[in-house]
VEXGU-531049 format. One line per 5 residues: number of its first residue (from 1); their letters; for each residue x, y, z of N, C-alpha, C. Coordinates in Angstrom, 1 decimal. Example, Ala and Ser with C-alpha at 12.3 -4.5 7.8 and 13.67 -1.06 7.14 Angstrom:
1 = AS = 13.2,-5.7,7.8,12.3,-4.5,7.8,13.2,-3.3,7.8; 12.8,-2.2,7.1,13.7,-1.1,7.1,12.9,0.0,7.9 $
% end
This chain:
1 = MIGGG = -104.9,-9.8,-9.4,-105.2,-10.0,-10.8,-103.9,-10.5,-11.5; -104.1,-11.4,-12.4,-103.0,-12.0,-13.2,-103.1,-11.5,-14.6; -102.1,-10.8,-15.1,-102.1,-10.2,-16.4,-103.0,-8.9,-16.4; -103.3,-8.5,-17.6,-104.2,-7.4,-17.8,-103.6,-6.0,-17.5; -102.3,-5.9,-17.5,-101.7,-4.6,-17.2,-101.5,-3.7,-18.4 $
6 = EGAFI = -100.5,-2.9,-18.3,-100.1,-1.9,-19.4,-100.2,-2.5,-20.8; -101.0,-2.0,-21.6,-101.1,-2.4,-23.0,-102.0,-3.6,-23.3; -102.6,-4.1,-22.2,-103.5,-5.3,-22.4,-104.9,-4.8,-22.5; -105.6,-5.1,-23.6,-107.0,-4.7,-23.7,-107.9,-5.4,-22.8; -107.8,-6.7,-22.7,-108.7,-7.5,-21.9,-108.7,-7.2,-20.4 $
11 = GAVHR = -107.6,-6.8,-19.9,-107.5,-6.5,-18.5,-108.6,-5.4,-18.1; -108.7,-4.3,-18.9,-109.6,-3.3,-18.7,-111.0,-3.8,-18.7; -111.3,-4.7,-19.6,-112.6,-5.3,-19.8,-113.0,-6.1,-18.5; -112.1,-6.9,-18.0,-112.3,-7.7,-16.8,-112.5,-6.8,-15.6; -111.7,-5.7,-15.5,-111.9,-4.8,-14.4,-113.3,-4.1,-14.4 $
16 = MAARL = -113.7,-3.7,-15.6,-115.1,-3.1,-15.8,-116.1,-4.1,-15.4; -116.0,-5.3,-15.8,-117.0,-6.3,-15.4,-117.0,-6.6,-13.9; -115.9,-6.6,-13.3,-115.8,-6.9,-11.9,-116.5,-5.7,-11.1; -116.4,-4.5,-11.6,-117.0,-3.4,-10.9,-118.5,-3.4,-10.9; -119.2,-4.2,-11.8,-120.6,-4.2,-11.9,-121.4,-4.4,-10.6 $
21 = DGRYQ = -120.8,-5.3,-9.7,-121.6,-5.6,-8.5,-121.2,-4.6,-7.4; -120.3,-3.7,-7.6,-119.9,-2.7,-6.6,-119.1,-3.2,-5.5; -118.6,-4.5,-5.6,-117.9,-5.1,-4.5,-116.4,-5.3,-4.9; -115.9,-4.6,-5.9,-114.6,-4.9,-6.5,-113.6,-4.0,-5.9; -112.5,-4.6,-5.5,-111.3,-3.8,-5.1,-110.1,-4.5,-5.6 $
26 = LVAGV = -109.3,-3.9,-6.4,-108.1,-4.5,-6.9,-106.9,-4.1,-6.0; -106.4,-5.1,-5.3,-105.4,-4.8,-4.3,-104.0,-5.4,-4.5; -103.9,-6.3,-5.5,-102.6,-7.0,-5.8,-102.6,-7.5,-7.2; -101.4,-7.8,-7.7,-101.4,-8.4,-9.0,-100.0,-8.7,-9.6; -100.0,-9.5,-10.6,-98.9,-9.7,-11.5,-99.5,-9.3,-12.8 $
31 = FSSDA = -99.2,-8.1,-13.2,-99.9,-7.5,-14.4,-99.2,-7.8,-15.7; -97.9,-8.3,-15.6,-97.1,-8.6,-16.8,-96.0,-9.5,-16.4; -95.5,-10.2,-17.4,-94.3,-11.0,-17.1,-93.0,-10.1,-17.0; -93.2,-8.9,-17.3,-92.1,-7.9,-17.2,-92.3,-7.1,-15.8; -91.4,-7.2,-14.9,-91.5,-6.7,-13.6,-91.7,-5.1,-13.6 $
36 = EKTRR = -91.1,-4.5,-14.5,-91.2,-3.0,-14.6,-92.6,-2.6,-15.1; -93.1,-3.4,-16.0,-94.5,-3.1,-16.5,-95.5,-3.4,-15.4; -95.2,-4.5,-14.6,-96.1,-4.8,-13.5,-96.1,-3.6,-12.5; -95.0,-3.0,-12.2,-94.9,-1.9,-11.3,-95.6,-0.7,-11.8; -95.4,-0.4,-13.1,-96.1,0.8,-13.7,-97.6,0.6,-13.7 $
41 = SALAL = -98.0,-0.6,-14.0,-99.4,-0.9,-14.1,-100.1,-0.8,-12.7; -99.4,-1.3,-11.7,-99.9,-1.2,-10.3,-100.1,0.2,-10.0; -99.1,1.1,-10.2,-99.2,2.5,-9.9,-100.4,3.1,-10.7; -100.5,2.8,-11.9,-101.6,3.4,-12.8,-103.0,2.9,-12.3; -103.1,1.7,-11.7,-104.3,1.1,-11.2,-104.6,1.4,-9.8 $
46 = GVDAA = -103.7,2.1,-9.1,-103.9,2.4,-7.7,-103.6,1.3,-6.8; -102.8,0.4,-7.2,-102.4,-0.8,-6.4,-101.0,-0.4,-5.7; -100.9,-0.6,-4.4,-99.7,-0.4,-3.7,-98.6,-1.1,-4.4; -97.5,-0.4,-4.6,-96.3,-1.0,-5.3,-95.8,-2.3,-4.6; -96.0,-2.3,-3.2,-95.5,-3.5,-2.5,-96.3,-4.8,-2.8 $
51 = RAYPN = -97.5,-4.6,-3.4,-98.4,-5.7,-3.8,-98.4,-5.9,-5.3; -97.4,-5.4,-6.0,-97.2,-5.7,-7.4,-96.1,-6.7,-7.5; -96.4,-8.0,-7.8,-95.5,-9.1,-7.7,-94.8,-9.5,-9.0; -93.6,-10.0,-8.9,-92.9,-10.4,-10.1,-93.4,-11.7,-10.8; -94.1,-12.5,-10.1,-94.7,-13.7,-10.6,-95.8,-14.2,-9.7 $
56 = VAAML = -96.6,-15.2,-10.3,-97.8,-15.7,-9.6,-97.4,-16.4,-8.3; -96.4,-17.2,-8.3,-96.0,-17.9,-7.0,-95.7,-16.9,-5.9; -95.0,-15.8,-6.2,-94.7,-14.8,-5.2,-95.9,-14.2,-4.7; -96.9,-13.9,-5.6,-98.1,-13.2,-5.2,-98.9,-14.1,-4.3; -99.1,-15.4,-4.7,-99.9,-16.3,-3.9,-99.3,-16.5,-2.5 $
61 = KAEAA = -98.0,-16.7,-2.4,-97.3,-16.9,-1.1,-97.5,-15.7,-0.2; -97.2,-14.5,-0.8,-97.3,-13.2,0.0,-98.8,-12.9,0.4; -99.7,-13.0,-0.5,-101.1,-12.7,-0.2,-101.7,-13.7,0.8; -101.4,-15.0,0.7,-101.9,-16.0,1.6,-101.4,-15.7,3.0; -100.2,-15.1,3.1,-99.6,-14.8,4.5,-100.2,-13.6,5.1 $
66 = RPEAS = -100.9,-12.8,4.4,-101.5,-11.5,4.9,-102.5,-11.8,6.0; -102.6,-11.0,7.1,-103.5,-11.3,8.1,-105.0,-11.4,7.7; -105.3,-10.6,6.7,-106.7,-10.5,6.2,-107.0,-11.6,5.2; -106.1,-12.4,4.8,-106.3,-13.4,3.8,-107.3,-14.5,4.2; -108.1,-14.9,3.3,-109.0,-16.0,3.5,-109.2,-16.6,2.1 $
71 = WETIS = -109.9,-17.7,2.0,-110.1,-18.4,0.8,-110.8,-17.4,-0.2; -111.7,-16.6,0.3,-112.4,-15.7,-0.6,-111.5,-14.7,-1.2; -110.5,-14.2,-0.4,-109.7,-13.1,-0.9,-108.6,-13.6,-1.8; -108.3,-14.9,-1.8,-107.2,-15.4,-2.7,-107.7,-16.4,-3.7; -109.0,-16.5,-3.9,-109.5,-17.6,-4.7,-110.3,-17.1,-5.9 $
76 = GHCFL = -110.0,-16.0,-6.5,-110.7,-15.6,-7.7,-110.6,-16.6,-8.8; -111.3,-16.5,-9.9,-111.3,-17.6,-10.9,-110.0,-17.9,-11.5; -109.1,-16.9,-11.5,-107.7,-17.1,-12.0,-106.9,-18.1,-11.1; -107.1,-17.9,-9.8,-106.4,-18.7,-8.9,-106.8,-20.2,-8.9; -108.0,-20.5,-9.3,-108.4,-21.9,-9.3,-107.5,-22.8,-10.2 $
81 = VWAGL = -106.9,-22.2,-11.2,-106.0,-22.9,-12.0,-104.8,-23.4,-11.2; -104.4,-22.7,-10.2,-103.2,-23.1,-9.4,-103.5,-23.9,-8.2; -104.7,-24.4,-8.1,-105.2,-25.2,-6.9,-104.3,-26.4,-6.6; -103.7,-27.0,-7.6,-102.9,-28.2,-7.3,-101.5,-27.9,-6.9; -101.1,-26.6,-6.9,-99.7,-26.2,-6.6,-99.6,-25.8,-5.1 $
86 = TYN = -98.4,-26.0,-4.5,-98.2,-25.6,-3.2,-97.2,-24.4,-3.1; -97.5,-23.5,-2.3,-96.7,-22.3,-2.2,-96.3,-22.1,-0.7; -95.5,-22.9,-0.2,-95.0,-22.7,1.2,-93.6,-23.2,1.4 $
% end
């Protein structure tokens, strides 16, 4: 997830909407432009601190390198904005 961390109203709304189909699992994110807020948000949301990233480029690079990564796991609607960028 990009954004939607500590103090952000819309993040909670997006997470509630994602849960509606019962197939939602939040596993990584850049929840704020502030690294400490991102870390706190990750812990509050049950996300492993190792998968709370300081910026979008770092998240895309690390998540794409994970063994379970596939287009489906790294291509949520937020990521489509970054389709023209390269992270390698």
